Steps between C-alpha positions, in 0.01 A plus 500: 500500500521198270837633380825620659804723434714426197858564611544149640405315182861453392567354846229245432669403173834470680346272763331287234835467326664390827239240592387386151177358645289247316201579721391829659221601735417871475330604825274803462525501123270802451517619141754229418803719421758287683358180357515639148868588544574153638322334209667727245849457643502128579288359219532750215846650541703222660292208377424642154144376542277786386193287432280415796480135397876476554523669840663288772501732802232408755378846600226510763361791696295584809274806513273588792283742298341304218379809312861577401522183292419544132574325173856631466612342830330172410692500171836527680453285813440126511283504813363793700368437851258751649510549877712602796855386421559419867244218471516419128869413504440211741333305219767566237807304398869596497637766265857574402435867575233713661457865407343737751445845356354751748346230718649489852385850592139383462545262796558605857862443600459167680278351232742623235786317670290185519413537134869521411553169679209350309641623170836342570333169578366518141824624342778289361756773444418864571251781547510827307364762740405850385376731770466864611732575793440717802202687637424735209287267291162516676209387285132438557236321295532590130360368172200369695730240656489482882820291499707789360545659843851479645514321833873517577823681420820307428848635564818436306680357803227236539542366147866557421632213720278257310602575144787412268435781250317829536444836337355818646304769316387845602159649428543848641558460875374142491704186439408181318690171513559196282636192678600153383475265797638150452332225700820366658600845622152571634485171691844552652397847621166378637668218692751744645218732606297218653795373701540845653129557566321487831177306522163671461499592870836677478691227681825360371462142391571249774696192405407164650802299382283317247772534238754318714251239619411399143834587328340769288785673325601584146780244521269211593225599259742540209560125506146438376487407129148531359593425140378137509155615620481792256409262214150491651454878473290570191508881519830621357491831683432341837758231430753780504372608842509139617866472407598836650818474705536868584277498810220699340259204489426253780512160328851404615403594856185285482696203372758543776229506767374169367841341551479572874232234545475131414168323448311822573180648357535847348208724405492753217194724533454687172616269220465741206737369230629227730863609526518558875377145557754385245781661699366366829507149349879517458548244779325187373474366855226755574141527383374834365130584503412807294161675517329761285140601431531417127747325271751756370797263467740532208704182535650244263428140600370580848403133537871419533528714811420211728549684829267793416126481558324789323154569642211741445320624809547658841838407650377580851268198475784262411550242778878496446550877536564527874744209502709642215855625553494794258214711367561747218228766480489689168146609416307827459746730682230720647574396858152356557548133419855518630370615839236225494763232436735635767220513759387150407851360548541672839160393629563139398853484644683445171862394543712577198621775269274748323663660194338820371549649155473869405507637855614841372279510189242747631366664817263214596784247476737723696237543770438126509872427534532762772209351694657154533600440862663159457878466445561619147774619271517700178676291235457739207875515432505122435144464375259694280587864437141608582537352847543154650430435867518191717309433823618228737210342689740251655566147385428165653607319185780252581576454132682831461818420309 
């Protein structure tokens, strides 16, 4: 249904009061009840801004079933995006808070877990999750909406370790939960889980001593100071990621890898905003070549970054690629192009390090990571919380520091 139970509404207000978000994404907004409460509490009650022209909260929503959206939702929300939230969210910005009311049970379990990861990559602070618990909430297509069918059941013990606040409600024999999940807590738990996981084939991860060979440790990486380079980051939200020192982002690790080589060429495949290349340029003695299929950079004075060459095109056609010392691959994350790049490097006898981002983001990336038969190591605990891997193709570069 485009609505949900009412008992958890005070929990929503409590979570809004804890987070005090300035921007919210309401996933599966339906009839707009949760968005109305957020607008009323944050703008009207706390902000004393009853007139729409004075509202400051950026309140956006995603709804898969466009027929639910009417004039009253449009009056409350700033922007409403119609489509499957799993795909739509990829094109959206960062929000202080994401609200998911009766959403996860409409995905199968694995896709729901992947969607949670996606949401936290678009969340600055926390997610407010409201969800039926257990197996007693079966539901088929209703209201003429084929997306209303429940695809999974979620248990309390799955969600409780993730949250900082929660409330439980009973509807007869059935239970319903409200959970406030802070991003830092979620990332810590995901990293812990990933460190204890087997690979996709059920084998425990094999270590190849890559960490020792390249001094990859929290102690060595912590010495990297990215503040001087951060002045080139135009996006305030991503600048915060760029300056992360809590080992949830990979920029310090990338900068450290660059210090291991002198006079080397480093490739960044998948420029996007340009911040990975920025980190890789930390050692001015190296040259960084960054490729993307279009110009998405958000940089201040990029012309002053003398050792970065930003290019548009196919990186696999670059004459310098196979002689480079490090290649960072951070592109579509569907496993297809990643497999193509890996095969290309093997077939052409690449000698260097391949760094992979988001190796635990979804099933295709996990399968791709599991299929790699070269010496590799999972560096998620010192890299990006969604998975960082490194593959050692061997090195014939005498300029290693």
